[in-house]
Structures are given as C-alpha cells and as structure tokens.
N, C-alpha and C positions, 0 to 999 in steps of 0.2 A: 859140168861146170854150172853149179847151182846159181851163182850170181847173175849169169846171163838170163837164166830162166826167170829169176825173181824180177829182174829189171823189165822183162817183157810184160809181166803182169802189172808192174808198177805204172807203166805208161798208160795202160787201159784205164786203171783206176784214176790216174791224174786227170784224164780227159773227162771223167764223168762225175766224180765226187771227191770230196776232200779226203786226203790221205797223208798223214804226217809221220808215219812210222819210218824208221831208218831202213828196215828190211835187210839188215845185215851189212850194209855198206858203211864205209868209214864215216864217222860222225864229225866231219869238218863243217865249218860254217857254210850254209848254203848261200847262193847268190843273193837271195832275198835278205838274209841276215847281214850280209856284207853291205848291201845298199842301205839298210836301215841303221847302220852303225854311223859313227862320226867320221868315217873314211872320206877323204877328199880326192880319192883316185878317180881318174877319168875312165870309167868302166864300160860305158855304152853311149850310143848316139843314134838319134833318128833324124834322117835327112828328109824333110817334108817335101822337097822337090822330087827326088827320085823315089821316095817312099821306101827307103831301105833302112832297116834297123840293123845296127852293128853292135856286137857284143865282143869287146876286146879282152875280157877276162877269160871267156871260154873259146874265143876265136871262131866266131861264125857270124854270118849276116843272113837276113831274111827280107825279101821284098814283100811289102804289105799291099795286098790288092785293095783297090778303092771300094769303100762300103763295108769293109771288114773291121771288126773291133780287135784290138790287141791288148793283152795283159800278161801277167805272170802265172796264170792258172791257180788252182787250189793247192796242189801238192807242194810240199817243201822243196823238192828238187826239180820241179818244172821251172825252167828259166824263161820261156817265152811261149805264148799261145795266141793263135788267131781263131776267131769265131765268126761265122756268118749266121746270125740268129734267124734270118729268114728261111734258111735251108737246113739248119742244124748241123752244119759241117764244122769240124774242129781240126785244127792242125797245131801240133805242139812239139816243143823241144825240151827233153828232160835229160839231165846229166848227172850221173852218179860216179863217185870215185871208188875204185877197188880198195879194199883193206890192204895196208902195207904188207901184211904177212902172206897175202895170197899171191900165188904165181899167176900172172896174167898170160894166157895163151897168146902165141904169136899170131894166130889166125882165129877170127871169130867163127870160121866155118868148122872148127874142130869138134864142138859138141854135136853138131848135126851129123858129121861123118862118123864119129866114134860110136854114137848110140842113138841113131835116128828114131828107132821105134820107141825107146824109153822117153826120149825128148818129146816126141809128139804126144805120147800118152799123158805125161805129166803136164804138158802145156794145155792140152784140152781140159784136163781135170781142173787146173788152176783157173783158167779163164771162165769155165762153166760156173765155178763157185763164186766168181766175182760178179758176173752179169746175170746169174740165174737163168741161163739159157744154154741150150746145146750149141756147140760150135759146128758150123757147116762149111764144107769145102776148104779145109785148112791146107795151105801151101807154105812150105819152107823153101826158100830159094836163095842160094849163094849168089851174090852179085858184087859189082863194084859200085861205090857211091862216093862221089867227090874223090875219085882215084884211090879209094881205100877198100880193102876187103870188107864186105858188109853182109848181113843176113836180112833178107826181106821175108816178113811173115804176113800172110793174107788170109782172111777168113770172114765169114758172115755170122751174125747172131741176131736173135729177135730182141727188140726193145719194146716193152709194154708200158703204157702210161694211161691210167683211167681205162676207158673202153677201147683205146686205140692200140694198134700193133704195127711196128715198123721193122722191116728187115734192114739191118745195118751192115755196112761193109767197113772193115778195119784193115789198114795196112801199116805195118811197123817196120822201120828200117833201123838197124843197129850196127854200130862199128866202134872199134877201140881207137883211142887217141890220147897219148900222154897220160896213161894211167887212169883214164876215165872211160866209161861206156856212154856213148851218145845214143839217145833213142828219139827218133823222129817218128811221130805218130800222126795218122790221118784217119778220121772217122767220118763216113759219109752215108746218109740214107740211100739205099740202093736205088730208089726211084729216081734220084738225081743222076746217078751213073747211067741209068737206062736212057735218060733224056740227053745227057751231055757228058762225055767222058773227059772233058777238059780239066775237071777237078783233080785228076791224077797229076796234072802238071804242077800242082802246089808244091810237091816235093822238090821240084826244080828251082823253086824260089829260095831254097836253102843252099848256102855256099860256105865253105871253110875259108877263114882268113887267118893271118898270123896272130898268135896269142901275144898280147902286150898289156902289161900292167906294172905299176911301180909299187 
C-alpha cells in the first residue's frame, strides 16, 4: 500500500522543511487554498478561553498549550501545526485524500501485517534519504486512536546543525477517515523526553469532531 508509506514520509518532511509535491495523492484544493479563496464558509474556529482550535472542514480539534505557537506549517497538506521554539518540539496534523481510483483498505493495519519486512525496509530507506541520518529503534505498532484503527510509528534519528548534534524522537500516528489519511506527527529532542515524558500527552490534545461545511 504505497500511499500509506508515502504519507509517512510526507509528515516528517512537513515538520522540517517546505514540501509542496502532491506525492501521488489526489490533487484537490488543499485547506490552505480553500481558506485563501473567496469562500465565506465557516471552516474553523479558535476559542481563546479554552484554547481549542476546531477545524470543521476536516473534523478535528486540538487544544493549544499556553506558550506554544500555532500555524499551518510549510507543506501544502499540513492543516495545523504547533511549535515550541524553546524546546524544538513540533506537533502537526497533515491530511491527504486517496485517489478516487485507488481501493482504500478497510484496515490501516493491513500493510504491516501483509509485508512487515518489506514495509520496514522501505520505510527506513525513505526516512534516511529525507533526514540524512540512520533510523534508530524503529517500532511499528497497531493501535486504536480516537476509536479508530491506527498505525503508530516511532523512531530516533540524528539532527545536525553547525557543530551541534541532537538525537531526535519522532512519533507518527495514522488512520483512515472518509477517504482521507490523517497523519498526526510529533517530533521531540530526546533530551526533553529524558527530563519529562509529559510531551507524549500532546497527541491526546487531538480529537475528532463531526465534519461540517456548506
């Protein structure tokens, strides 16, 4: 199931650098393009009291922690991104639509079960090419997320800048919904995990809500 593999690579790129390629997914207008059009639809809302961002077009909400910046990321299909610049932690939501001609598997667990060795091999090669680093401690875990079958991918890699070197941790959760693949990404410098593992709870700030738009 190559679309799933491509989308996992897509989320890592969207968190780190600009990436505007369609990567084989259906080339419908992105959420960014819809917002920049003359549409008067009520597509999103941020409640400053509860600090909850709601996206009615894609049907999800995210609670924004105090002191964090939010934007739509660099990538075309990234819908929402949270960044803590003091720590270098990034949380993002990327949504891609499957091509109409492609049969969407009933379960996202299928690719892992049917060809786990090939999937892991291709995944490691693809991520290594993107971050220019070997992948350490790769885990692929079937889970439930927001009551849907999901695939959790966890790994470490080295990030180098100038004379500095950081060990980074990445966790990606993916699931299918209404012909789309939702990718929830979290990147954390490992030193922050060693000090305080509460950053893992960021993924609990994401919730699905009814999709509604006119």
